[in-house]
C-alpha positions in Angstrom: 8.8 -65.5 28.2 12.1 -66.8 28.2 12.4 -65.6 31.7 9.4 -67.4 33.0 10.8 -70.6 31.4 14.0 -69.9 33.3 11.9 -69.3 36.9 9.9 -72.2 36.2 13.3 -74.4 35.6 15.4 -72.9 38.4 12.0 -73.9 40.8 12.4 -76.8 39.7 16.0 -77.9 40.5 15.4 -76.2 43.9 12.8 -78.7 44.8 14.5 -81.7 43.5 17.9 -80.5 45.2 16.0 -80.5 48.7 16.8 -83.2 51.2 14.0 -85.9 51.7 12.9 -83.9 54.9 12.4 -81.1 53.4 10.6 -82.5 50.5 8.1 -84.3 53.3 6.9 -81.0 55.1 4.7 -80.5 51.6 6.3 -77.0 50.4 4.3 -74.8 48.7 3.4 -75.1 45.3 3.5 -72.4 42.6 -0.3 -72.8 43.0 0.1 -72.4 46.6 1.7 -69.3 46.8 -0.3 -67.8 44.1 -3.6 -68.3 46.0 -5.1 -70.5 43.9 -5.4 -73.4 45.9 -8.3 -73.3 48.6 -7.5 -76.0 50.5 -4.3 -74.3 51.9 -6.6 -71.0 53.1 -6.6 -70.7 56.6 -10.3 -71.4 57.6 -12.0 -68.4 58.8 -15.4 -68.8 60.9 -18.2 -68.1 59.0 -20.3 -65.5 60.7 -18.6 -65.1 63.7 -20.0 -62.5 65.7 -21.7 -61.3 68.8 -25.3 -62.2 69.7 -26.7 -58.9 70.4 -25.2 -57.4 73.5 -25.0 -60.8 75.4 -21.6 -62.2 76.2 -22.3 -65.1 73.9 -20.5 -65.6 70.4 -22.2 -67.3 67.5 -21.0 -69.0 63.7 -22.4 -70.8 61.4 -21.6 -74.3 60.4 -23.2 -75.7 57.6 -27.1 -75.3 58.0 -26.7 -74.4 62.0 -25.8 -71.4 64.2 -23.5 -72.3 66.7 -23.2 -70.5 69.9 -20.3 -70.2 72.3 -19.6 -69.3 75.9 -16.1 -67.8 75.6 -15.3 -68.9 79.4 -16.1 -72.3 78.6 -15.5 -73.0 74.9 -18.5 -75.5 75.0 -20.6 -75.1 71.7 -24.1 -75.5 71.2 -26.6 -75.8 68.8 -28.4 -72.2 68.7 -30.9 -72.6 65.5 -30.9 -75.0 62.7 -32.2 -74.0 59.2 -35.0 -76.7 59.6 -36.3 -74.5 62.5 -36.0 -71.2 61.3 -37.8 -71.6 57.9 -40.8 -73.4 60.5 -41.1 -69.7 62.0 -44.2 -68.0 61.1 -43.4 -65.9 57.9 -44.9 -62.8 57.3 -46.6 -62.5 53.7 -44.0 -62.3 51.1 -41.1 -64.3 52.9 -39.9 -67.0 51.3 -38.2 -70.4 52.8 -34.4 -70.2 53.3 -32.3 -72.6 51.7 -29.2 -71.4 53.8 -28.4 -69.6 56.9 -28.4 -65.8 56.0 -25.7 -63.1 56.9 -27.5 -62.0 60.1 -27.2 -58.6 61.8 -28.2 -58.4 65.5 -30.4 -55.3 66.4 -30.6 -56.4 70.2 -30.3 -59.8 72.2 -33.3 -61.5 70.2 -33.8 -60.0 67.0 -31.7 -59.7 63.8 -32.1 -58.3 60.0 -31.1 -60.1 56.9 -31.7 -59.8 53.1 -33.6 -62.7 51.1 -35.6 -63.1 48.0 -39.3 -62.6 48.3 -42.2 -62.1 46.1 -41.3 -58.4 45.5 -37.7 -58.2 44.9 -35.0 -58.5 47.7 -36.8 -58.4 50.8 -35.1 -56.9 53.8 -36.8 -59.4 56.7 -36.6 -59.1 60.6 -36.5 -62.6 62.7 -37.5 -62.6 66.2 -36.6 -65.6 68.3 -38.8 -65.1 71.0 -41.9 -64.6 69.1 -40.4 -67.1 66.5 -41.5 -65.2 63.6 -39.9 -63.8 60.4 -41.5 -60.7 58.9 -40.7 -58.5 56.2 -39.9 -55.1 56.9 -39.6 -53.5 53.3 -38.4 -54.7 49.7 -36.2 -53.2 46.8 -35.7 -54.0 43.4 -33.2 -56.6 42.5 -30.9 -54.0 40.3 -30.6 -51.8 43.5 -27.2 -51.2 44.3 -25.5 -49.1 47.4 -28.3 -50.3 49.9 -27.8 -48.5 53.5 -30.6 -49.8 56.1 -31.2 -47.4 58.8 -31.4 -49.6 61.6 -34.0 -47.7 63.7 -36.6 -47.7 61.1 -36.1 -50.2 59.0 -36.0 -48.2 56.1 -33.4 -48.9 52.8 -32.1 -46.0 50.9 -30.3 -47.2 47.6 -29.6 -46.2 44.3 -30.9 -47.4 40.6 -29.0 -45.8 37.8 -28.0 -42.0 39.0 -31.3 -41.8 41.2 -31.5 -42.1 44.9 -34.6 -44.0 46.3 -35.9 -44.9 49.7 -37.8 -48.2 50.5 -40.2 -47.6 53.6 -42.4 -50.2 54.4 -44.4 -51.0 51.0 -43.6 -47.9 49.6 -40.7 -46.9 47.3 -40.0 -43.0 47.5 -37.9 -41.6 44.5 -35.7 -38.9 46.2 -34.4 -37.4 42.9 -34.8 -37.2 39.4 -31.1 -36.6 37.9 -30.3 -35.7 34.4 -27.6 -37.7 32.8 -24.3 -36.8 34.1 -25.6 -36.0 37.9 -25.0 -38.9 40.3 -26.7 -39.3 43.7 -25.9 -41.6 46.9 -22.9 -43.1 45.3 -19.1 -42.4 46.5 -17.7 -39.3 45.5 -14.0 -37.9 44.6 -13.3 -41.7 43.5 -13.5 -43.2 46.9 -10.2 -41.0 48.1 -9.6 -39.5 51.8 -11.7 -43.0 53.1 -15.2 -42.1 51.3 -16.7 -45.4 50.5 -20.1 -44.5 50.6 -22.7 -41.6 49.5 -25.8 -42.2 51.7 -25.6 -41.5 55.3 -28.9 -41.9 57.8 -29.1 -39.9 60.6 -29.1 -41.7 64.2 -32.8 -41.6 64.8 -33.6 -42.1 60.8 -35.5 -39.3 60.3 -33.2 -37.4 57.9 -31.3 -38.7 55.3 -27.8 -36.9 53.8 -26.7 -37.8 50.5 -23.7 -36.8 47.9 -24.6 -35.4 44.9 -22.1 -35.4 41.8 -22.6 -33.5 38.9 -20.2 -34.3 36.2 -21.6 -32.7 33.2 -18.6 -30.2 32.7 -15.6 -33.0 32.8 -14.7 -34.4 29.7 -15.3 -38.1 28.8 -12.6 -40.6 28.7 -12.7 -43.5 26.3 -13.1 -47.1 27.7 -14.2 -50.5 26.3 -16.3 -52.8 27.6 -14.8 -56.5 26.4 -17.1 -58.5 29.0 -19.4 -58.6 25.7 -19.3 -60.7 22.8 -18.8 -57.5 20.7 -16.8 -55.0 22.7 -18.6 -51.8 23.3 -17.3 -48.2 23.9 -18.3 -46.9 27.7 -16.4 -43.7 28.2 -16.5 -42.3 31.7 -16.1 -38.7 33.0 -12.4 -38.1 34.1 -10.9 -34.9 34.2 -7.1 -34.3 33.1 -4.7 -32.6 34.8 -5.4 -28.4 34.6 -9.2 -29.2 33.7 -12.5 -28.9 34.8 -13.2 -31.3 37.9 -16.4 -32.6 39.2 -19.0 -30.7 41.9 -20.0 -32.5 44.8 -22.9 -31.1 47.1 -24.2 -32.7 50.6 -28.5 -33.0 50.5 -30.5 -33.4 53.5 -33.5 -35.1 52.9 -36.6 -35.2 55.5 -38.3 -38.7 55.5 -41.4 -37.4 56.8 -42.0 -33.8 55.3 -40.0 -34.8 52.1 -38.3 -31.5 52.0 -34.6 -31.2 51.3 -32.0 -28.8 51.8 -28.3 -28.1 50.3 -25.6 -27.6 52.8 -24.3 -24.3 52.5 -20.3 -25.3 51.7 -19.5 -22.1 49.9 -16.6 -22.0 47.1 -14.9 -23.1 45.2 -17.3 -25.7 43.3 -14.6 -28.3 43.3 -13.3 -28.5 46.5 -13.6 -31.8 48.2 -16.5 -32.8 50.8 -15.1 -35.5 52.8 -15.9 -37.2 56.3 -19.6 -37.0 56.8 -20.6 -37.2 60.3 -23.9 -36.8 62.1 -23.7 -35.6 65.8 -25.9 -37.9 67.9 -28.4 -35.0 68.7 -29.6 -35.7 65.0 -29.8 -31.6 64.5 -26.2 -30.9 63.0 -23.7 -32.4 60.9 -20.1 -32.2 59.8 -18.3 -32.1 56.9 -14.6 -32.1 56.4 -13.9 -29.4 53.2 -10.8 -29.9 51.9 -9.2 -27.5 49.5 -8.6 -28.8 45.8 -4.7 -28.3 46.7 -5.3 -31.1 49.2 -3.5 -29.2 52.1 -5.9 -27.3 54.0 -9.0 -28.9 55.7 -11.6 -27.8 57.7 -13.5 -29.5 60.0 -17.0 -27.8 59.5 -20.4 -28.0 61.9 -23.7 -27.3 60.0 -27.4 -26.9 60.8 -29.0 -30.0 59.2 -32.4 -28.4 59.5 -31.3 -24.9 57.3 -27.9 -26.1 55.9 -26.3 -23.1 57.1 -23.0 -23.3 58.7 -22.4 -22.9 62.2 -18.7 -23.1 63.3 -15.0 -24.9 61.9 -14.1 -27.4 64.8 -10.4 -27.2 63.6 -8.1 -27.0 60.8 -5.4 -29.3 59.4 -2.9 -27.8 57.3 0.4 -29.4 55.2 2.8 -28.2 53.3 2.8 -31.3 51.1 -0.9 -32.7 51.7 -3.6 -33.5 54.4 -5.7 -37.0 53.8 -8.5 -37.2 56.1 -9.3 -40.4 57.3 -13.1 -39.7 58.7 -15.8 -39.8 59.9 -15.4 -38.5 63.3 -16.5 -40.9 66.1 -18.8 -39.3 68.8 -18.0 -41.1 72.4 -21.3 -43.0 73.5 -24.3 -40.6 74.4 -21.9 -37.4 74.5 -22.6 -35.2 71.2 -20.0 -32.8 72.6 -16.8 -35.3 72.3 -15.4 -37.2 69.2 -12.2 -39.2 68.2 -10.6 -38.1 65.1 -7.8 -39.9 63.1 -4.9 -37.9 61.5 -1.4 -37.8 59.6 0.2 -34.6 62.0 3.6 -36.3 63.0 4.4 -38.5 60.0 2.3 -41.3 61.7 -1.8 -41.4 61.8 -3.0 -41.4 65.2 -5.9 -40.8 67.2 -7.1 -37.4 68.8 -9.8 -36.3 71.0 -12.0 -33.4 70.4 -14.8 -31.5 71.8 -17.3 -29.4 69.7 -17.3 -26.4 72.5 -13.5 -26.4 72.9 -11.6 -28.1 70.0 -8.4 -30.1 70.8 -8.2 -31.6 74.1 -5.8 -33.7 73.9 -3.5 -36.5 71.2 -4.4 -39.9 72.6 -1.7 -42.2 71.0 1.9 -41.1 70.0 5.1 -43.2 68.4 6.4 -44.4 65.2 3.7 -46.5 64.2 0.1 -46.1 62.0 -2.9 -46.3 63.7 -4.8 -48.6 61.0 -8.1 -48.7 62.5 -10.5 -47.3 65.0 -12.5 -50.2 66.3 -15.3 -48.3 68.5 -15.7 -47.8 72.4 -16.5 -50.0 75.3 -20.2 -49.3 76.4 -20.2 -47.3 79.0 -17.5 -44.7 76.8 -14.6 -45.1 79.3 -12.4 -47.4 77.0 -11.4 -47.2 73.0 -10.4 -50.0 70.7 -7.9 -49.9 67.8 -5.3 -51.6 65.6 -2.2 -50.3 65.1 1.3 -51.3 63.8 3.2 -51.0 66.7 4.9 -54.1 67.4 5.5 -54.2 63.2 4.7 -52.8 60.2 4.4 -56.3 59.0 1.8 -57.2 62.1 -1.5 -55.7 62.7 -2.3 -55.9 66.7 -5.7 -55.0 68.9 -5.4 -52.4 71.5 -7.5 -50.9 74.4 -6.7 -47.5 75.9 -8.7 -46.0 79.2 -9.5 -42.2 78.0 -9.5 -40.7 81.3 -6.3 -42.2 82.4 -4.2 -43.3 79.0 -3.4 -46.7 79.7 -3.1 -48.5 76.8 -3.6 -52.5 76.9 -2.2 -54.8 74.1 -4.9 -57.2 73.8 -3.6 -59.6 71.4 0.2 -60.5 71.0 0.0 -63.7 68.7 2.5 -63.0 65.5 0.3 -61.9 62.7 -2.5 -59.9 61.3 -5.6 -59.6 64.1 -9.0 -58.6 63.4 -11.0 -57.3 65.8 -14.5 -58.0 67.1 -15.8 -55.1 69.6 -17.0 -56.3 72.7 -20.7 -55.9 73.4 -19.9 -55.5 77.1 -16.9 -54.3 78.9 -15.8 -57.4 80.3 -14.8 -59.5 77.3 -13.9 -59.3 73.7 -12.7 -61.4 70.8 -10.3 -60.9 68.0 -9.6 -63.5 64.9 -5.8 -63.8 64.4 -4.3 -65.2 61.1 -0.7 -65.6 60.7 1.3 -66.9 57.9 0.7 -70.4 57.3 -1.0 -70.9 60.3 -4.9 -71.0 60.9 -7.4 -68.7 62.2 -7.6 -68.4 66.0 -10.2 -66.9 68.1 -9.0 -65.5 71.0 -11.4 -64.2 74.2 -10.3 -61.9 76.6 -11.7 -60.0 79.5 -11.1 -56.7 79.9 -7.8 -56.9 81.7 -6.4 -58.8 78.8 -6.2 -61.8 81.0 -6.6 -65.1 78.3 -9.9 -66.7 79.5 -10.3 -69.0 76.6 -8.9 -70.1 72.9 -10.5 -72.0 70.1 -8.4 -72.7 67.3 -9.6 -73.8 63.8 -7.7 -77.1 62.6 -5.0 -77.0 60.3 -5.6 -77.6 56.4 -2.0 -79.2 55.9 
């Protein structure tokens, strides 16, 4: 307590000791510096995204969807909340009180969640037909919702079981005993695992994690959110004790049949980097040993669960930390991009299923922090890295054939990348310390074609 009072006293003394000109610049207060004053936050565009596969950007302003042509920077009201509510609505679709979070399926159709008569509805909006239809619904206590875009089916979990919402049907996939969990993240979200549901590209098959924790000891935790503290132990293996066992299952939506992928033993190995091949017939798993120093990226038959081949292996004396999934090139079921730390830094590697490693794509004393996708024709890849500085994140574009790299963003700060729907234009959102968010629009040659800066807040 004495240390805190001393620090506060020093802060007050320094403030009063500063010259008047410095005080006029409105230095950050302790509230500002601790992120408790929202008025000093950099303003971020709400729902900044491309409209389908067009070169038109949208964002939400109050009760309107506003669009902008990046070359002209002219804003146009695209759709208002009143117009949206005037669309013809299917059964079970309620009026909206605000612009919903939209995900575009194409240039004129988008889907969004909303409250409906039967729980939470997945709705599809068609701006050509001026309609909103309920595709399916899920219970309000559903979690881990994962939408399949081709079919508009939704996989979700309630408790430790997995379900699929298909039209007006709710299909229960699992009936697990206590201690067995389906469709959720496993291995405590290590190795880039952030979910447990994996739709095949065509939506006909559903892969999911199943985790058996019945052999794991309880670890005592207390829930203090209730008026009376309640004991809520979790499963947590202490060092040297038995760990949970994870398997990957594949469920056929049409037939209801299910297989377990034959990943072999030991049963407590890590299953990571789940990836579907674009042909919908093969699935890939990064099988990591318990010692976390040997990874096998294996290919399996998604229909039978049988092992087919090992595409590559990663070994290291210290550790291997997979950061999957694999990223297949557009319309190419043989080539994919893999991110790995093999020379002390995370870099990108090009592989083929048939021949293995083709080449290391990025090199240097910097980290590839994000892989952001491909150009529509598959000739270019987009990524973010720390090449400029460990304190900054910048966007880059690489031509796969030549290896030529173009730095898209050069403004100081951390840049978020919005993958372009066409090869001719892209956008980024940059946040630098004490500066507002900026939207930059550039051509594929990285020439600045327009910039839109949000107003500063102080």
